[in-house]
Each structure stands twice: as C-alpha cells, then as structure tokens.
C-alpha positions, -999 to +999 in steps of 0.1 A: +098-012-191+120+016-192+156+005-201+188+027-203+198+026-240+234+013-235+236-001-271+233-037-268+211-062-247+226-084-222+213-117-206+196-098-178+177-077-202+166-111-219+153-128-187+135-095-176+118-091-210+111-126-218+093-132-186+074-099-190+064-108-226+054-144-214+030-129-187+016-104-209+006-130-237-006-154-210-030-125-196-039-114-230-049-149-240-070-150-207-091-122-219-075-092-200-070-059-218-031-057-214-010-027-215+027-037-222+047-006-225+084+000-230+104+035-233+138+045-229+155+060-198+175+081-225+191+108-202+221+105-180+257+110-174+267+076-187+253+085-221+268+118-222+303+104-213+299+075-238+289+102-265+320+123-256+343+092-257+329+087-295+329+123-302+292+121-310+263+145-300+244+127-269+213+127-286+224+110-319+243+083-298+213+076-276+189+074-309+212+050-326+215+029-295+177+028-293+172+017-328+197-012-323+183-024-291+146-021-304+157-044-332+170-069-307+139-069-284+119-074-314+141-102-324+130-119-290+096-119-300+085-096-272+049-082-278+055-047-265+031-019-274+054+003-293+030+032-298+031+040-263+070+041-262+084+073-248+120+089-247+124+104-220+295+158-071+318+134-078+352+145-081+357+124-113+323+130-129+321+165-117+285+162-106+262+160-078+254+124-063+223+114-045+227+098-011+217+064-025+247+068-050+272+067-025+282+033-009+291+025+028+327+035+022+318+069+012+327+064-025+307+072-055+291+041-069+299+049-104+336+063-105+346+048-070+362+081-060+360+094-023+330+117-022+337+154-014+313+177+004+305+208-018+281+237-010+262+246-041+230+263-049+209+234-061+171+226-070+153+206-045+118+190-043+113+205-011-213+173+221-222+164+257-256+151+269-272+161+302-294+130+304-271+108+326-297+079+322-298+080+284-261+082+280-255+046+294-274+033+267-241+035+248-238+028+212-275+022+206-284+059+218-308+076+194-290+105+178-298+139+198-298+163+168-301+201+169-336+211+176-332+237+147-308+242+117-277+259+132-268+292+118-229+288+111-203+313+108-198+327+074-167+317+053-138+341+045-144+368+022-144+356-015-152+319-007-186+303-016-200+269-010-197+247-037-205+212-025-209+191+007-197+155+015-217+133+043-210+102+061-238+090+083-244+059+103-276+040+096-308+043+119-311+005+128-326-003+162-302-033+164-280-060+152-293-082+123-291-116+140-305-131+172-273-139+190-280-120+221-317-129+225-310-165+216-282-170+241-301-152+270-332-174+264-309-205+263-294-196+297-330-187+309-341-221+297-311-238+314-321-222+349-357-231+345-348-268+339-327-265+372-357-248+390-330-221+397-352-191+386-363-167+413-398-149+411-384-122+392-367-146+368-401-161+361-412-128+349-380-121+330-390-153+307-424-138+298-406-103+292-379-118+271-402-137+248-423-105+246-391-087+234-383-115+208-417-114+193-420-077+190-384-073+177-392-100+150-425-081+141-407-046+139-380-063+119-347-072+128-314-054+113-340-029+096-344+008+098-363+019+129-391+042+132-368+068+152-339+060+128-362+069+097-375+102+115-336+112+122-324+105+088-354+124+072-345+153+097-307+152+087-317+155+051-340+184+058-317+203+080-288+199+055-313+214+028-320+243+050-283+251+057-270+248+021-305+255+003-288+283-019-264+257-031-293+236-041-312+266-057-284+277-077-280+241-092-317+240-100-317+274-117-282+274-135-272+240-142-295+211-155-268+187-152-262+193-114-262+161-095-264+147-060-248+114-055-262+088-027-241+057-020-247+028+008-227-001+020-253-026+003-267-037+036-305-033+039-301-009+070-280+016+052-302+016+020-332+022+040-313+048+058-301+067+026-340+062+013-350+081+045-324+107+042-338+113+004-373+117+017-363+146+040-352+166+007-375+190-011-393+174-043-376+197-066-342+187-052-349+148-055-347+149-092-311+156-089-303+125-075-279+095-088-278+064-068-242+050-072-238+012-070-235-002-034-198+001-022-191-024+007-152-018+005-158+018+012-185+017+036-186-017+054-154-028+069-165-055+089-160-082+062-124-072+056-100-099+063-072-080+080-099-062+101-116-095+111-083-111+120-072-081+141-102-081+163-108-120+165-073-131+167-048-103+177-035-118+212-025-083+225-061-071+218-078-101+234-056-096+264-064-061+268-101-067+264-099-095+287-080-075+314-110-048+313-139-073+311-129-097+341-121-069+367-136-077+400-160-050+397-174-065+365-182-097+384-197-078+412-219-058+387-229-090+370-237-107+402-260-080+411-278-082+379-282-121+381-292-122+417-325-107+407-332-135+381-315-168+390-306-184+423-271-183+440-262-218+433-268-214+396-248-181+395-219-200+413-218-227+386-220-200+357-191-181+373-171-212+376-173-221+341-198-251+342-219-240+315-209-232+279-238-219+259-228-213+221-246-197+192-232-218+163-245-190+138-227-160+152-199-179+171-209-159+202-209-179+236-218-175+274-190-190+294-193-170+326-215-146+344-199-116+329-206-127+293-244-137+307-250-099+317-231-086+285-257-104+264-286-091+284-272-055+282-271-059+244-308-063+246-315-034+270-295-012+249-324-014+223-349+001+246-349+036+237-356+027+199-386+004+208-401+031+233-400+057+206-421+034+181-448+030+208-438-004+223-436-012+258-403-020+268-398-043+299-364-052+301-350-021+316-362-029+350-336-057+352-305-030+355-301+000+378-282+030+367-247+019+382-251-017+364-261-002+331-232+023+333-206-002+341-217-026+310-219+004+288-183+010+299-174-025+289-193-021+255-176+012+247-141-002+256-146-030+232-156-004+204-127+016+214-102-010+210-116-029+180-126+003+162-113+033+175-080+045+183-073+014+206-039+005+213-012+029+202+008+003+180-024-009+161-023+006+122-051-018+109-079+006+121-063+036+102-057+016+071-094+007+071-105+045+076-077+056+050-100+043+022-129+067+033-105+097+039-090+092+002-124+091-010-135+123+008-102+141-004-107+129-040-143+140-043-137+172-026-111+182-050-133+170-081-164+187-070-147+220-064-137+226-099-157+251-122-169+224-145-182+200-118-218+191-114-218+174-082-229+194-052-235+167-026-223+131-018-239+113+010-225+079+021-245+057+045-225+033+068-220+015+098-201+019+132-173+000+122-166+025+096-177+060+113-157+051+144-122+044+126-128+074+102-135+098+134-103+081+150-081+087+121-094+124+118-088+128+155-117+149+161-107+169+191-139+166+211-136+127+211-100+129+222-071+124+199-050+100+220-046+062+219-042+044+253-010+028+260-008-008+265-003-004+302-032+020+308-069+013+309-095+031+290-118+049+314-154+059+306-156+092+326-125+106+311-124+094+276-145+109+247-148+076+229-181+067+243-209+053+222-234+082+226-207+105+215-191+086+187-216+064+170-251+071+181-279+064+155-276+086+126-240+100+136-224+120+109-194+137+097-199+164+070-173+182+050-183+216+034-161+227+004-156+263-005-141+279-034-126+312-040-148+326-068-128+359-070-100+342-087-105+347-125-125+322-148-099+294-151-113+260-153-088+245-129-087+257-093-054+251-075-058+236-039-048+270-026-083+282-033-103+254-017-113+258+020-129+227+040-152+231+070-159+199+091-191+191+111-195+166+136-230+154+143-241+187+125-219+210+150-186+226+134-153+211+149-117+217+141-095+193+125-066+177+146-041+199+161-013+194+137-035+210+110-029+249+105-063+267+102-069+293+072-064+322+097-071+329+135-104+344+127-117+317+103-101+290+126-125+263+115-118+267+077-086+247+065-070+248+029-073+213+014-035+210+009-029+216+045-056+187+053-037+165+031-003+173+045-019+167+080-036+133+071-015+120+044-005+083+046+035+084+046+057+067+023+069+045+054+035+037+067+019+031+032+047+000+031+021-020+054-005-021+026+017-039+002+013-076-003+039-091+021+042-122-005+056-099-032+073-070-015+084-081+017+121-078+011+117-042-004+094-036+026+125-042+047+148-024+029+129+007+024+117+007+060+152+006+072+167+033+049+136+058+054+133+054+091+099+064+110+087+099+111+098+100+147+111+137+150+108+172+136+127+195+115+137+232+131+150+259+112+173+286+128+178+320+111+215+333+115+218+367+131+241+378+102+233+358+072+263+346+051+268+339+013+259+302+017+233+306+045+204+325+056+196+297+083+207+264+095+186+233+100+185+205+123+163+175+134+154+163+169+133+133+182+126+155+213+106+184+200+091+187+234+125+204+243+122+230+218+117+257+243+148+246+265+174+250+236+202+273+251+229+267+221+235+247+190+264+227+179+280+221+144+305+196+132+340+210+121+332+199+085+300+224+082+303+248+057+302+274+082+330+262+104+355+282+085+383+303+100+371+339+093+339+332+110+353+311+141+366+328+174+378+311+205+362+317+238+380+324+272+373+287+282+388+274+250+356+267+233+352+273+196+323+292+184+309+313+155+310+350+155+273+347+144+243+336+166+213+314+156+177+331+164+152+308+183+125+304+158+099+310+186+114+330+213+139+348+190+165+346+215+199+347+202+216+312+207+254+308+203+268+283+177+297+259+190+321+238+168+322+204+188+325+170+170+318+153+203+281+162+204+257+135+194+250+140+158+233+107+155+247+073+140+270+071+112+253+063+080+284+058+059+321+066+060+327+098+078+291+109+075+266+113+103+227+118+101+231+154+111+258+180+112+238+206+134+225+198+169+206+215+195+219+219+232+194+214+258+211+214+293+179+210+312+175+174+299+209+162+283+240+154+309+263+161+279+247+197+271+247+205+308+284+197+312+292+219+282+271+246+292+286+248+327+322+246+315+320+273+289+296+295+310+265+293+285+233+307+301+209+281+311+181+306+321+149+297+308+118+322+310+092+298+319+066+325+324+066+333+288+034+326+269+049+298+248+052+278+278+013+277+278+010+261+247+009+224+241+036+208+217+012+206+187+004+242+189+043+249+190+050+230+159+020+245+141+034+277+149+067+268+134+050+258+104+034+291+100+065+308+103+080+286+076+107+275+101+100+238+101+080+218+126+072+192+102+072+157+114+099+136+095+126+111+096+162+118+107+174+093+078+162+112+048+172+145+033+155+169+007+158+154-028+182+173-047+176+173-084+202+195-097+227+177-119+258+196-137+256+180-171+243+186-204+223+153-213+194+157-188+159+171-187+163+211-183+149+225-154+122+250-164+131+279-142+141+315-152+164+336-129+155+371-127+174+398-106+141+415-101+116+387-095+136+358-085+132+323-098+101+322-121+088+292-138+089+290-175+056+297-190+033+267-197+030+277-235+069+274-238+070+239-222+089+217-227+123+234-228+145+220-255+182+216-249+204+235-272+229+222-297+265+224-281+294+215-303+322+215-279+304+200-247+334+178-238+357+206-228+334+218-202+322+187-190+348+180-163+347+212-148+319+208-124+299+235-141+271+226-164+282+226-203+250+247-206+266+277-193+285+279-226+251+281-245+250+321-242+221+324-267+200+297-251+206+310-214+198+347-222+160+351-221+133+374-212+115+373-177+080+360-184+069+380-153+085+417-154+100+418-190+134+419-178+157+412-208+187+402-188+171+370-173+187+335-175+178+299-177+186+275-152+217+258-166+216+226-143+196+195-155+173+171-136+183+138-119+173+110-143+152+096-113+127+126-119+121+110-154+119+072-143+097+080-114+065+086-134+071+070-169+044+043-161+018+073-158+029+088-192+026+056-208-010+056-203-016+091-223+016+096-240+000+117-269-013+141-245+002+178-255-013+197-226-006+178-194+013+150-183-016+125-182-052+127-180-064+122-143-094+101-154-074+077-174-049+072-147-078+065-122-091+038-146-059+021-152-038+027-121-021+011-101+003-010-125-008-046-118+028-060-121+064-044-119+093-065-129+127-054-120+160-063-100+159-057-062+187-033-067+158-009-075+146-009-041+163+021-030+163+041-061+136+038-087+109+021-066+114+047-039+113+078-062+083+062-079+064+056-049+074+090-039+060+108-069+027+087-068+021+097-034+025+132-045+001+126-075-023+111-050-021+141-026-029+165-055-059+144-066-045+132-098-045+098-089-070+077-067-042+050-058-017+059-033+008+032-044+020+027-081+024-010-083+002-039-071+026-068-073+062-069-076+089-096-091+122-086-078+140-106-104+170-123-098+203-114-115+219-136-143+252-147-131+280-163-149+308-185-139+340-167-128+377-177-122+400-158-098+435-160-086+443-158-051+450-121-054+413-116-068+423-111-104+398-125-129+409-149-155+395-154-191+382-187-199+407-190-227+436-193-199+421-221-178+426-258-178+399-281-164+415-309-140+383-325-126+348-310-121+356-291-092+393-282-099+404-255-124+440-239-128+456-214-147+468-226-181+501-206-180+508-202-141+493-236-131+478-218-102+446-232-087+417-209-095+387-201-074+352-208-091+325-187-084+290-173-098+288-135-104+270-109-121+279-111-158+305-085-166+332-079-192+357-073-168+350-105-151+352-126-185+318-140-177+295-122-201+276-138-227+262-120-257+225-129-262+228-128-299+253-156-297+227-180-280+201-168-304+223-176-335+232-210-322+199-221-307+171-201-320+149-174-300+124-198-284+152-218-271+168-186-257+135-176-240+128-209-224+165-212-212+161-180-192+127-189-179+129-224-166+149-241-138+145-214-112+118-192-098+121-155-113+133-142-079+162-165-077+194-159-091+201-174-126+235-192-128+237-195-167+256-224-178+253-246-210+280-269-200+258-290-177+235-306-202+206-281-198+207-273-236+204-310-242+175-318-220+155-287-235+162-296-271+152-330-265+118-318-252+115-296-281+120-327-304+092-347-284+069-318-288+076-315-325+070-352-328+037-352-316+023-331-344+043-348-368+029-381-357-005-365-360+002-361-395+014-396-401-017-409-381-042-387-403-026-401-435-027-440-427-061-455-433-051-492-421-040-488-386-050-517-365-055-518-329-066-542-301-081-513-280-117-523-270-143-495-270-142-496-233-105-491-232-109-461-257-134-445-236-112-448-204-081-433-224-102-404-233-113-400-196-076-401-185-067-377-212-093-352-199-082-356-164-045-349-175-054-320-194-075-302-169-050-309-141-024-293-164-047-261-169-054-257-132-017-261-122+000-240-150-026-213-141-019-216-102+019-215-107+017-184-129-010-165-110+002-173-078+041-169-080+047-161-116+066-191-117+070-200-156+097-226-147+071-246-126+044-242-152+068-254-180+075-283-160+037-293-160+038-288-198+066-310-202+047-336-181+018-333-204+038-337-235+054-370-225+021-382-214+007-375-248+038-390-265+028-425-249-008-424-264-016-453-289-016-443-324-051-451-332-062-428-302-041-402-321-060-407-351-096-409-338-099-393-305-114-357-303-101-354-267-064-361-279-070-331-304-082-310-277-050-319-256-028-306-285-047-273-288-045-267-252-009-276-251+002-252-277-021-224-263-008-229-229+029-229-241+024-202-268+031-174-242+065-190-234+078-201-268+056-181-294+073-189-327+075-228-325+040-231-311+027-210-339+042-231-365+028-264-348-005-246-346-006-244-385-001-280-386-032-286-367-051-261-390-041-280-418-048-314-405-081-306-384-110-297-408-135-289-381-135-266-353-122-282-320-146-274-287-138-236-277-111-233-307-115-214-340-089-231-362-093-205-388-078-180-366-040-177-354-027-193-323-026-160-304-063-152-313-075-182-294-088-179-259-067-195-231-083-228-220-108-227-193-118-253-163-154-266-165-176-254-137-175-285-118-139-288-116-126-283-079-105-255-065-085-259-032-084-243+002-051-244+019-032-236+051+002-225+045+034-215+064+069-207+049+060-220+013+047-254+030+011-263+027+002-283+059-035-287+053-053-288+019-088-299+008-110-295-027-138-273-027-163-262-054-146-232-072-180-215-072-177-209-035-143-196-033-151-159-041-175-157-011-153-173+014-143-155+044-112-165+067-136-181+093-153-201+063-120-214+053-110-223+087-143-242+094-141-261+061-105-274+070-117-282+107-147-302+094-127-324+072-105-340+095-077-317+094-084-299+128-061-319+149-033-320+123-034-281+120-035-275+156-005-296+159+013-278+132+004-245+145+013-253+180+044-269+171+058-240+150+042-212+170+023-196+144-008-172+142-028-165+113-016-136+092-043-132+062-064-150+037-051-152+003-075-158-027-062-164-061-091-162-086-112-191-088-082-216-081-076-216-042-079-197-010-050-199+013-046-192+050-012-178+054+003-182+088+034-166+103+056-171+135+038-153+165+065-134+182+046-138+216+051-174+216+083-193+225+092-226+207+115-250+228+129-274+202+129-310+215+157-333+207+148-364+188+160-398+203+189-411+189+178-447+183+141-439+176+137-462+148+098-456+149+095-422+137+063-406+143+040-398+113+045-361+103+025-338+081+032-343+044+047-311+034+039-296-001+066-271-014+043-243-033+070-228-054 
C-alpha cells in the first residue's frame, strides 16, 4: 500500500485495506511468509497547495496527516508491517502535466482548466555441409564439429574474457518412446494379414524387427555413443579455447566455480556428464551441479506451448497445407510401392485404416503419415552406424524421397518451434526465459567479485530452436514466413541439420574492461559479449549495433538488451488473463504497438528552443525518399520571425532540416492539412512534425508539385545499397533516432515546477553542463522556505528563491557558481518502485539489494483501483522492465496477480439541471420516488463515487463508532466481488442481516459454556445417530474448508467465502445440545470456524477463541489452545479429500468431476481432457464447445484444489443462433451451469 496522506480515511480506503489485511492474515495462517507493507505517497502538488491554504509547511502538514491516518488504519485492525513503512503546466496550478493527466476535452484532470502548450527545458527519462546425402537426415544429423579448436579474433584492447555461457542440445539418438516403430510395425502387420506385402516388404519386416531389438538393446532416449563423443569433444575444445580463464581461476581464486545444469531428462543429464568428461581432471573440481531446471530447459510440457502446437487451428492448417501437397502423396507412394501391393496403398490413401498409438496419441491415417513414421526411423541411421551397428532401413528411401520428408519434418519444426507464423508470439515467450537467464548470469559473472567462469546448460530441440529464433541468428535467416507463403527447404536456413543437430550449441563469451580501475561494480558499458553458434562466431541480429566496425562481432551488453528486451506492450501477453485482462486492454490501446521509428533532424540554424526536431513514421523504408518536412501552425518554431511566404503561397521556415543520413537540406513547411496522425484529445494530434515523401504519398506529391519542391533522389548513393536495418543502425549510432517505438507514446517528462517533491539530483555548471550530484551527497534534502506561497503560482519552482541552497560547487571542475536543479520530480517516479524499497528499506547505500529483490519479487498480489491502469501500474511496469534490463531484478513484471478493486459508491440525488441535493433536503414518496423538500421537484436517484460535493460521502469513523470495527470490515467485504462496484447503503436491511449473523455466531460459544456447565442433559439420540451426526459434521466442516479456500485462492472472493462460513454457522446452530456437550468433532468445527473467519473479523473471533480456551481443557486435533487465535495453523484437508477438474467458459463450469488431489499437481492439459472424456463428459463437452464456438485457451491450476480448463471464443468459428420454437413445451435438457464467482 502506498496511500496519499490526505488526512482522513474514506470508505474506499476501508475497502482496500480490509481486503488486503484479510488476505494477508489468511495466507499468514496458511504458513506463508507474508510481507504486508504500507508507506506514504507524501510528495505532490495537492499536499503543497493544502499546506499553503493552512499556512503550514508541507512537511509538517504531511507528517500530521500521516500520524492521524496511521492511527485510523490501526483502529481497523490492519496487520501492516510498519517497520517497512517509507515516506517517500496547468494555468491554474502552474506546473507541467503528464499526458495521462489531461482528459479527452484537453483539460487538466485536477483543475479543469484548458491545457496550454508551453516549451520549457525539462528533465526526461529519455554453416553449411557439402555432404548432400547426410543433410537429408534432418534433425537427427550428427553434429559436424570443427576438426580442431578454432583460433578466434582477439577482443578489443583492454578487454579480457571473464566467463562463458553455453546452451547445448543433448546427444540422444532418438525419441524416448516407441511411437514410430510401433505404428510402422502395426501397419506392416496389417499388410501381412491381408497378404499385401511385396518381396521387399517381407524383408522390411525382418529389418524392422532387427531395428527395434537393436534400439532397445542400445537404450531408447539415452545418450548415443556418437553423442557422448561429441559432448566430450565440445568440453575439450571449450577448454582449449578458454584455457587461460580456467588456469587463472585455478591459480588465483580457490572459490572459482563452473555451473552445470540440465533439464532433468536422462538424455540431458548424460550429455552433461559426457561434457564434464571432456574437461581436464584439475578443472573438474571446480564444478557445481545445479538442480535440474525443466522450466528453463524443457519447454515441451509447458501448457501454452502444448496448446499452441496441438490445438492452434492456424498452425494445423498451415502444416496440413504443406504435408498434403500432391508431391507428398507421390513421394509417399514411391516409398510404399516397394513394400506393399497397390490395392493396400489405395485403401491406406483413402483413409480405410486408422492405426493409433494410445501412449503417444500419434496415428497413421493415410499414406503420408505412414511414410513420415518410417522416415522417423530412417533418421536415426547415422547414429547407429557410428556405434558399429549395421543399419538396414536406409535402402527403403532414395535421396529425393528422403529429402522431401526431411523437408516436411523441418517445416513442422520451423512452425512449431522456430520463427513459424509471423503473428505467433508463444515461441518467443518460451525462449525469453532462456534469454533472461543468459543476460542475468552474464552480468553477474562479469563483476569483479564473481567466482563463476562457466555456466553450461543442456537442453532439447524445443528450447534451442526457439532460442535461436529469438536471437535471430543471421545464418539461419531472421524472417518468419507470412501465412500466405510456404516454407521452402532450399531457400530457408531453418533446416534441422543447421539449427538443431545433435550437440548443437550456442555460446556467449563475456569480456570485461580490466583497465577501468578497481571498483567492485562494473557498469554495463564495460561488458562485451561475443556469440558462437555451433562453435563459429556469428553476429547478433541486424538491429544490434556492434562495438565498432573493426570488432564487429563484439557487442555491449546494454546494446543487446536494448535489441532483445521484451517491450512493455509485448509483456502484457505474459500476465494472467483472469486478473489482468481489463488492464491489458487499456494499456495495450494506450501504448500502441512499436510499429514505427523515431527520426531526428538537425536544424541548419539552431534556435534558442531547438537544436533538432523529431518525428515518428510507420514507414521507415521511405527514409531516403524524404524531400521536405511539415510542422503544424501550433509548433513552437512556427513563429512570425521564422516564417516566410514562398512565391507559390506556401509558408515555410527560414531554416531547414538536415537529413540525418544524406545530410541534404530539407525545407520545412507550415501546413495543418498534412497527416499528423489521429487526434488523441481535443486539439491535439499524435505528432506535430511529419515527413514529406512525394514518391510514395499522393498528398506529398501534389504539395511538392504545387510549390516547386525538388523531388530528385540520388539513388546511386551508397545509402541505397544498404538494407533498412543497417540504415536504422546508422541512425542510432549518430544518435538521430532509428529506434522502434509507438507513435502513441512520448518521452516521460519528470520535471514539476513545485517545491514539495523529490529533488532532481543534478547540478548545472557553465563549463561542464549537467553533472550528477555525487553519491556521497545523496539524497538531496529540500531546504526550508518560509514564504513558498508567494512564488507557487508563477510557473517557476519556489526553489528558485532558495539562493543559499541553489548555489553549489561543481563536483567535476570545482566551479563555485554552479547551480542545483530547481524543478522537482513527478510523484509517479516515487510511486513506481516503492514496492522494491519495502523489501530493503534500511539499506543506506543503494535503493535495494538485487539478491533480496530476486528472492522476493515479483509482488504476489497488487490491490488497487482500475483508475491506476494508465498511471501507477504503467510506470511501475516501466521501472520494473528498466530494473530487469540492468540486471537488478530477474522478474520482468512487478506484480503476479491483480485485484482491480471496485469503487465505493454512495447514493446521490440530483435535480434536472444536474445540481446535487443533500439528504437533508429530500422527501421520500415511495421506494423509487424522491422529491426536493423545498421545491417539490422530482429528483434523479443514482449511485456515484463518494464525494463531499455530491453529498454522498460517509465517514468511516461514524460506522465504526456505531457498529464496531469487525462489523465495518465485514460490511465492506461482503455482498459483492472485490472487482465490483460497492453501492454502500445501510438502509436496505444489510446491517440487520449481518448483526443477526453475529448474534448466531456468538450464541454458538455461549451455548458451549452452558452445555459444559450442565451435567443432567437428557437425550434420546442413540449411539448410531450420534456417530452419524459426527460424520455429517465432519463432511460439512471439510466442505467448508475446501470451498472457502477455493473462493479466496481462485478469485479473492471473501464475500463468497463468508457465505460458506455463514452456512456452517447456521448448520452448527441446529446441532443437538448433547452433541455440543460431548462431541469432539463439534469442538473441531468451532475451532475451524473461528480460524477461517479470523482474518475477516479478527477482534470478535479472538474473543470467542478465549471462550474455547477456557472451556476446552485439552488440545483439539491440529490446534494448541494455549496459543492465541492467530498463532494457529489454518485448517487443512485430509489427503483423501478429493479435488476437482473442471471445464470453464465465461465464469460457467460446464463439466466437472472429482479427482485425487495428489494427482492435480502433475496433470497436463491432455490429462484433464482425458479424465473428463473418460467420465461421461465427452458428449456434453463437445456439444457445449460446438454450440458456443469455443477453443481451449489454457489450463489453470489452483494449488491442490482444482485444475480448470479455460475456454474462450474461437474467432475463426461463426455461431449461428437458432431461434427456439415458440410453443415448445418439452424443452431439451441443457447442461447445468455453475457460477464460479
């Protein structure tokens, strides 16, 4: 929490804080280590203005408000960790406004004034094989490693190698299972039974059986002999290449370490063992084996990945269009005619056979499937031959046939794992995990105090292929195939024998500048990286700028992170849709896609305001065709002394723009009719500068012809021989733009002309320019200014009057007349990273310790209003991405889950003119009719956000004084979901209903006292009935535990959980008195009830707990009655209590069944589908899915409670609504819908 200290809590505060506290207490009792923090968003113009109005100093006014609000929050019973608490141009307010602080009408959200455009100096956050035969073995090709260790170019002067990172594919000969040979053997057996074998086919059966026996003997899914050799050689050559690094580690640092990690699959573990065997004995003692990391190195089991390549219709259609080409049928028939009779092949091609392997789900449906299975066995040949085994299957293919089916295999890999379809992002999402890991460890191992010199990862094709695709390794081709084009074998680098042969590897060498002093921290500017693909140096993608032209294979790590970072826009796809969808939509629309580039043009004669002007274009390919520029008449440069009129009547500037590459002078015209992009709010467009390209734009062509603008383009220039990415890289190197960005976003201006804000730690010197304040002098403290009010409305920061504070010596040159920056920071700078400071708030040397942040981030739950979507949540995500890019945080996103809590609304009464009327001036005629008590005018009744001006605000202290803290808490938590608007009204009997429940709850424990004090209670209940009641009590108790936890963990719906607790309360109320006196199960119910309701109403439940402590002399199962309520553990379900698997669409469960909770954690998407299909749900599910046009989106697991298949509408399916018969009295049975929240 990071509230603004306004002075008093309102009901919105109460709703947020009680929900936050309830969840914190709940998870704390569940055994989690909960960090539940609060601090104060102390700076800002509202605090400054409020202090001025009261003739107080802003700091004193703020501290007084904090003290009062802290007392109010404690009164609510909120269990915040107070030790972690931290305090952190509008013509009316006379200060700069951010874009998001201006409404659609062009007015300030704060003062309502029309916003003016001002121009101020501000601070901004600105290998190919020649063996044609072997290449057709595709992905199972043995790795063709260098015959000897390559001698590579030296790094730039001053840089030395400090560590190396490796990602290598395993050296297995084949897949783990027997899907190919089982299906092929089943097909052969079918042909044999039909006497459809040729003479060659008879021999094929013997060869297939021999192959199966040999492969079983050698070991399936295990490291092959050739794979072992290649991994050993990889380790040996790596040692030879970086031996000085190893030797230096052995001689100078006893703690030097080598890290080895694999995916957890046997073939990657055996591959890592073989790699280690290739290292010298002396070096082996440096090795640390990390725990297996399947998340990092084995993508195959990821739900998103499986859903993509198993169910994505666009992918399936693309692969099918490739596989069923006429040539595929021709090649398949050529192969099969050697084995089977023509009649058998005809039936196979017509779909007369369906041969399925139930274990893998693979099948043979036609002749192409049959040969693809056989080709899967054929691919393994080279590995077997290298192990001294006679391999007999290759004679069943000729080179053309093997080449074609290698093409089909590689196309499948290309679309399922590689660049694939141009609009697929899932592949890059998978690879981003690896890339983040590479960047993180590159920065860590480059520091002086680092002891790690090598990290080797051993993985699979489904990881190394996406990683190569994300890196866009140039020799593999960096282009995706458009949906209307087809992957080609000859013209595409994404072939198996190039991308993912056995032991394929990607290596990063990390170099550090050792001539940069002896500081313990090295900036990223002094870290270089060189990449090797299959042990040969390769460049990174074209967008990345190399260190220099001589050392063109070395790159600064910051440049690589800029090139490869996942954008704020793209990262939205990684957020949980169930929590974030509304915010995702808002931010995606607001940010826009990075679909263009920025371009800076220097001015031929710089002005006092401008050295250059900047524009944005979505057509960077027209860069060399620019002949002129347009600016709007509202642009700062469009002033009378700079404008002249041409002979043709056009208005142009007396100064020109300089083309950033050709350096030609381009005239600048004032023309509001040019396309400056859509209006984003009143009188404001996306751009105020636009390029003119007559060669590609009709308006520009007409304008150029009319005003005699030269359209001559020197296409013989060397610039025209460069591709677009090279041109953009040149712009970046000249610091004249070239960065891909969105036309909707501007740079973040953080300057504010006010006193009460974070000082900007910059010193301005006439000799040195802007110089940062030395680290030893941070933080900069605000001076005390007595008469701030007199300068607060001038548009100039009040700090300009603090003359003694402003004047300072330049820390760089010693100039005694340097000055401090007098603007202060936008408060969003403070509120963008407070959650990181909470984790390490006593650190006096840095904002936070990265090791602490990496351990605790991201934040598990963020609670706040949806109004934060464009402000706080945007800048918080922005700063977190920045921290991640600097290696300070491993997590990209700051928050895991999000509750966009609904506003608290009060009832309002308005006249026809829109004037609000106080409750004191209304007269109620009936339930729906209210009139003004004085004018008798009918009033409009509505629900609106609480506000003093609307007369619908309610002071929380009034509710607390009248009803108590617990009642106030539960009043704000019940009746509606946290996301929903809360219409607060005590006039409709809500208070009476809750108070009645409180009475029933209290009476349960009062009756316990009475039952324990009476010894002569008579009962007609038999022992059998007694036992049955206890069984029923246990069932009711366990069902409540399950349901309460389900609602809270799934949807944070405390309201739904309270309903279940009310049901249990009323159930216990009806229990016979002798059961209350004698039953241990009843006591257990009372204990569970208080522990479950304790987080919601902590005071009453604690008091009732003391009754249990007094009445029950011995401990109850799982409870220690000598301890307080909140020292107890939350009730757990027994191991045999079932969980559930569900299918859900639009909050409706349309299929569900119980399942052992021990199985839930290991269930995959296909497992859940299989369970539901095997339990009489298949026909119902198919009907519901078909009727609603659904597709499977993802599998969501909620602890050990349930696993839910979440469906969404398939945009490729059109649903035709069928009208129901008017007189149809016999309605068909429909699926029972269960609302889950």
